[in-house]
C-alpha positions in Angstrom: 66.1 119.2 45.4 68.7 121.5 47.0 70.7 122.0 43.8 67.0 123.2 42.2 66.3 125.6 45.0 69.5 127.4 44.8 68.8 127.9 41.1 65.2 128.9 41.3 66.6 131.9 43.8 69.6 132.9 41.6 66.8 132.7 38.3 64.8 134.9 39.7 67.7 137.2 41.2 67.5 137.4 37.5 64.4 137.2 36.8 64.1 134.3 34.8 63.2 132.0 37.6 60.1 131.0 34.8 61.7 130.3 31.8 63.2 126.9 33.3 61.8 124.1 35.4 64.6 121.7 37.2 63.7 117.8 36.3 65.7 115.0 38.0 66.0 111.2 37.4 64.6 111.4 33.6 65.5 108.6 30.9 68.2 108.8 28.7 65.3 109.8 25.9 64.0 112.5 28.2 67.5 113.9 27.9 68.1 113.3 24.3 65.1 114.9 22.9 66.0 117.9 25.4 69.5 117.8 23.9 67.4 118.0 20.2 65.3 120.9 21.3 67.9 122.9 22.6 69.3 126.2 20.6 72.5 125.8 22.1 73.8 124.1 25.3 76.0 126.0 28.0 78.4 124.1 30.4 79.9 126.7 32.7 82.0 124.4 34.3 85.5 125.7 34.6 87.1 122.6 35.8 86.2 118.8 34.8 87.0 115.8 32.8 85.2 115.1 29.8 82.2 117.1 30.2 79.7 113.9 28.1 77.4 116.7 28.0 79.3 118.3 25.2 79.4 115.0 22.9 75.8 114.8 23.9 74.5 118.1 22.6 76.7 117.8 19.7 75.1 114.3 18.2 71.6 116.3 19.0 72.3 119.3 16.6 72.3 121.9 19.8 76.3 123.6 19.6 77.9 124.2 22.9 79.7 127.0 24.3 82.0 126.6 27.2 84.7 129.3 28.9 88.0 129.5 26.7 89.8 128.3 29.6 87.7 126.5 30.9 89.4 122.9 32.5 87.6 120.7 30.2 88.7 118.0 28.0 85.9 117.6 25.6 86.4 121.8 25.2 89.1 120.3 22.5 85.7 119.3 20.1 84.7 123.4 20.2 85.6 125.1 17.1 83.8 127.2 14.5 81.0 124.0 13.5 80.7 123.0 16.6 80.2 126.0 19.0 81.6 128.9 20.6 84.2 129.4 23.5 83.1 132.5 26.1 84.7 135.2 27.8 84.0 135.8 31.4 82.9 138.7 30.8 79.7 140.2 29.0 78.1 137.2 29.2 75.0 138.1 28.3 75.2 139.3 25.2 77.9 136.2 23.8 75.3 134.1 25.0 72.3 135.9 23.3 75.1 136.6 19.6 75.3 132.4 20.2 71.6 131.7 20.5 71.2 133.8 17.0 73.4 132.4 15.3 72.9 128.8 16.1 71.8 127.7 13.0 75.0 128.5 11.6 76.6 125.7 12.5 76.6 122.0 12.5 77.7 119.4 15.1 76.7 116.6 14.3 78.6 117.0 10.8 82.3 117.5 11.9 82.0 115.3 15.0 81.4 112.0 12.5 83.7 113.5 9.8 86.4 113.4 13.0 86.0 110.3 14.5 84.3 111.9 18.2 82.4 109.1 18.1 82.7 105.2 19.8 83.8 104.5 16.8 86.6 106.7 16.2 87.4 107.4 19.9 87.4 103.2 20.2 90.2 102.7 17.6 92.4 106.3 19.1 92.7 104.5 22.3 93.1 101.0 21.0 96.5 103.3 18.6 97.5 104.5 22.0 97.3 101.4 23.9 98.9 99.5 20.9 101.4 101.8 21.1 102.1 101.8 24.6 102.5 97.8 24.7 104.9 98.0 21.8 106.8 101.0 23.4 107.6 98.7 26.3 108.7 95.4 24.8 105.2 93.9 24.9 103.0 91.8 22.3 99.6 93.8 21.4 96.6 90.6 21.3 94.1 91.8 20.3 91.9 95.2 20.2 89.2 96.6 23.1 85.8 95.9 22.5 83.8 98.3 21.3 81.5 100.5 23.5 79.1 103.5 23.4 77.0 105.6 26.2 73.5 105.3 26.2 73.8 105.9 28.7 75.8 104.0 30.4 78.5 101.5 28.6 77.3 98.9 26.7 78.8 96.7 23.8 78.6 97.4 20.5 78.8 93.7 19.0 77.1 90.5 20.2 79.5 88.9 20.1 81.9 91.2 22.5 78.9 90.7 25.1 79.2 86.6 24.5 82.9 87.1 24.5 83.7 89.2 27.3 80.4 87.8 30.1 82.8 85.1 31.9 85.0 88.0 32.8 81.9 90.5 33.7 80.3 87.3 35.9 84.3 87.1 37.5 83.9 91.0 38.8 80.5 90.7 40.4 80.8 87.1 41.3 84.6 88.8 43.0 83.6 92.3 43.8 79.6 92.6 43.6 79.9 95.1 40.7 77.5 95.0 37.9 79.0 97.0 35.0 76.8 98.2 32.7 73.3 96.6 31.3 75.7 93.9 30.0 77.0 92.1 33.4 74.6 89.7 35.2 72.4 90.4 38.1 73.9 88.9 41.1 69.7 88.8 42.4 
């Protein structure tokens, strides 16, 4: 745990090395339970894709703090209902205030009301794909299959699993890749 060593060193410099325990390779259930126990979740990355930890936190009823200038796709989901955008200066004061007001936020309610779940996200992606295909004069014949992440992408409906099994098998045979837990094993 090379990263754990540097985290402990930095925590020791601030006198808080005894306040956390780095963990590695924990189960999905343990991650969900940890998010649900937390008062807040803070992502201090300045740039990354759509940080999955943001969505996991929101659905665990844990408000999220991100830098106000972070280049993170899921920053779009942070608002007065779901968390707080943080400035780089005076971080300690901001975090103490955020933790003290954590009970005021309602992340799951806002997230569900605004379609930030697998159903809403899939519908939005289908609309974009359909518009793109129709916009270039091609047919739109079928919506994409509904997936959810727990922790890997999984098809929600059994009918989609059955319908797409030949594609999973073809990808596995042709490229040696298993996709999620829905694909066949090569063993």
